[in-house]
N, C-alpha and C positions, 0 to 999 in steps of 0.2 A: 787674639786677632779675629778669627771667624767665630762668631758666637751664635749664629743662627744659620740654618741651611734648609732651603725648600728644594726637595728633589725634583718636583715637577710643578711648573707654573704655566698658566695660559694667559696671564694678565700683565706680566712684567715687560714684555716686548711684543708690541702689536704684531700679530700674524705669525708668532713663533712660539714653540714649546721650549721652555728653558729650565735650567736649574739656577737657583738664586743664592748667592753668598752674601751674608751681612757682616761687614766689618764693625768693630766695636768702639771706635773712637770718632769724634767729630770736633772740629774747631769752632762750630756754631752751637748755640743752645736756643734754637728756635722755639718760641713759646707754644707753637702749635704742633710740634714734632710728635709723630706717632710712635717712634722707636726710642723714646727717651729712657725707658727702663733699661734697655740694652746698653745705652751710652753712659748713664749715670751709675749703674751698678753691674758692670760686665761680669764681675766675679760670680754673680748669681746664675749665670748661664754657662752651659758646658762649652768648652773650647774644642772646636773641631779640628782634626788633623787633616791637612790639605791632601795628603796621599789617600786617606780613607775616603774623603769627599770624591776624589777622582775615580776611585774604584766603583763607587756607587753610580756616578754619572756615566762612566763608560759602559756599565751594564745596560744602560738605556740609550747608548750611542746611536742606535738605528732610528730612533724617533725623537731624541732631544736635539734641537737645532743649535743651542748654544748656552752660554753662561752669562748671567747678569751679576755684575759686581756693584753692590750697593752698601748702605750702612745707616748711619755713620758716613764718613768720607773715606772712600777707598784710597784716594791718592795720598793720604797720610801714611799709607803703607806701601810706598812706591815700589821698593825692591821686591816685596812680596807679590804685588800686582804683576810685575814683570815676570816673575817665576810662574804664576798662575796662567798668565796669558800665553807664555811660551809653551807650557804643557797643553793648553787648550789647542793652540795652533798645530802642534804635532798630531793631535787627534782630530783635526778637521772640525773643530767646534768654533762657532762664532762667539764674539765677545761684545757685550753691551756694558758701557760704563755709566753709572749714575753719579753725578758730581755736583757740588755746590759752586764750582767755578772759582774758588778762592785760591787755587794752586795752579796758576796758568803755566808756569814753567814745566811742571810735571805733566800737565795736560798736553802741552806742545810736544814734549818728548815722546809721549805715547803715540800721538797722531803722526808725527814726523817719521817714526819708525814703522807706521802702519800696523800697529799692534791691536787696535780695536776696530770693530765694524760699525758701531753705533754709539753715539753719546747723547745722553739726556741730561741737560744742564738746567738746574733750577734758577729761576729769576724770582726771588722771594717777594720783591716789592719794587716800587720806583727807585731809581738810583740816586737817592737823596738821603736825608737823615732817617727816613722811614726804614731804610735797609738795616740800620743798627737795631731798631726795635724788632724787626722781623727775624733777625739772626741772634738776638739776645746778647749782642756785643756792644761795648761802649766805644765810641769813636776814638777816644784817646788810647785804648788798648789795641785797636786795629786800624790805625790811621790811613793805611793804604788799601783798605778793603774794597772800596768802590773802584779804585783804579785796577785792582786785580780782577774784579768781576768784568769790567769793561774790556780788559785785555783778553780774557777768556772768550767773551762774546765775539770780539773782533777776529780772533784766531779761528774759532769754530766756523764763523760765517765765510771766512776766506778759504777754508779747507775743502777738500774733496770728500770728506767723511760724511756719512749720513748722520744727521743729528736732529734734535728737537730742543726747544726751550720749553720749560714747564713752569706754570704759575699756579699755585694752590690758592683758591679764592677764599681767603680767611676774613670773616667779618672783623672790622676794626683795623685791618691792614690794607685791604683791597676794596676799592669802589670804582665807579665809572672813570673818575679822573686818573686813578692809579693805572687802570687798564690802558688808558690812552698814553700815559707817560711811559709805561713799560713797552708798549707797542712801538712807540717812536724810537726807543733805545735799541730795539732789535729789528727795526724796519728792514725788510728784504730777507728776513729769515725764511728758511724752507718750510718749517713747521713750528707752530706754537700750540701747545696743549694747555688749555685752562682746566684745572682739576677741581672737582668737587671736594670740599673740606669735610673730612670725617672727624667730628669734633669730640666725640665721646671719650676718646683716649688722649686728648691733647696734654702736653707737658704741663702747662700752666692752667690752673683751675678756671681763671677768668675767660679762657678760650673754649671751655667745654660747653657742650649743648647750645652752640651758636652756629647756625647755618643760614645760607642764602636759599631762598625758594627758587624754583625753576624759572619763574618769570624774571627774576633779577639776574640769574645766570645767563639766560638768553639775551638779556640786554648787554651784559659784559661781552658775550660772544659776538653780538652785532657790532659793537664798537671795535673789538679786536680785529674782526674780519675787514673792517673798513680800512685798516692799516696793513694787516697781514692776511691776505685772502685765505691762505691755507692755515686756518686756525680751527682747532677742534675742541669740543667740550668732552671731558673724560670723567 
């Protein structure tokens, strides 16, 4: 379940010091994924005991603000997530969830129960056939994928939870038109983060060693801000 654990991170939740838990399964196979080794060969990584994790976290309780649940896709382990969140709550630790948005019912349950403090949801590509390329899925094997993503977007935007949408700027998947289309799909969002692509460790070789220069990223940011003013480049 938990195959990687960072005791202290300054970069996984803006403005907060966190501990980061990585879940070892995902229902996507994004060709640009950075954590693909963890997902394709989890048995090669140690499995962490959640009680031991909390012992380490609680030793730093006075200066760790919260826990980030990432992966993989944490919501594939919904019951375990509930257990972790409840333990965190008892110890006054905040929870951030990273999710791909493909499990809207589980996401709704967490938010309705007010069990998370922040959600970062990935928007991989425009909500069209490109999404299947970006997620490594075939449309016939995941026919309701786009509907699920739209449902998660809609619910997040209507909620009172703090959230952001994130788009990794991957050459071959993202361009100026893509940014415009994604922006329109999440128009009115509180925060949109465009993320620089770290290509050296991409899952598929054809996506490695390909990056946008800063000039192109600035152009993406300009387009994004024309639709969602609160857009940042990360």
